[in-house]
N, C-alpha and C positions, 0 to 999 in steps of 0.2 A: 504494500500500500504506500510505503514511503516513496518509492520511485514513481508511482502514479502522481502523487502530490508534487514531486520534483518536476515532472513533465509539465504539470499545470503552472508551476512557478516560472519555469522557463518560458512557456507560451505567454504568460502574462507580462513578463519582463520584455520579451521581444515585441509584443504588441505596444507596450508603453513606450519603448524606445522609438519605434516606428511612428507612433502618434506624436511624439515630441518633434520629430522632423516636420510633420504636417502642421504643428501648432504655430510655426513661424515665430519662434522666440516667445511662445506663450501669448501671442497676440490674438489667437483664434480660440474661442471658448471650448468648442466641442473636442478638438484634439487635445487641448490642455487638460480637460477633465478625464479623458481616456488615459492620458499619461499618468495623472495622479492616481486614479483608481487602479490602473494596471500595476504600478509599483507597489501600492498598498497590498493588493491581492498577491503579488509575487512574493513579498516579504512574509505575509501571513502563511502562505503555502510552504515557503522555504523553512520557516520556523517549525511548522508541523513535521516537515520532512526530517528535521534534525532529531526528532524523537526516536527514529528507527534507522537512520543512515548517519554514518560518521561525518563530522563537520568537514574534514578535508576532502572526502569523496564528494559530498553533496555540493560544496562550494565549487570544486573543480568542474563538476559536470554542469552546474548552473551557469557559471561564468563562461566556461569554454564553449558549450553548445550555444549559449546565448550570443556570444561574440561571433561565432561562425554563422549563425542564422542571421544576425543583423548585417554582417558583411554580405551575405548572399542576397538579402533583401535590398541592400544598397545598390547592388549590381542590377537587380531585376526592376525595382521600382523607381530608382533615382538615377539610373544610368551611370553609376560610379564605375571607374575603371577597375580592371582586373589585371594586376601586374604579377610577374613571377614572384616577387617578394610577398605580395598579399596571399597568393596561393600557398607559398611555403609556410607563411605564418599560420594560416588556417589548418594546414596539415599538421604542423607542430602542436597546435592547440588540441586538436582531436587526438593526436598521438599521446599527448600528456594525459588526457582524460582516460584513454584506454589503459595506459600504464598504471595510473592510480587505481583503476578498477580491478586490475589484475593482482593487486596486493600491495601497492606502494603506500596506501593511506588507510591504515587500520585504526 
């Protein structure tokens, strides 16, 4: 159940970060509210996750997958560039999460 809540925390964080881009510096009410609510929900779900998943593993997955997802959304939704360095960074983030899940963060 912890990993289900973690997935929800990641989804809420990614939605909040994406909405922040659409908020235009918090000058648009709708996206600004989505940002606020998304981050609140993300932290609530992350806190619940920590009841059953170690903090190192949970945070690595939350931040790593969230970062990779936001980078992908930046490419798709906002036309941001995809350089070799950006690809390498995403691969390293995902690799780090995998290593932590294989036993590095107990």
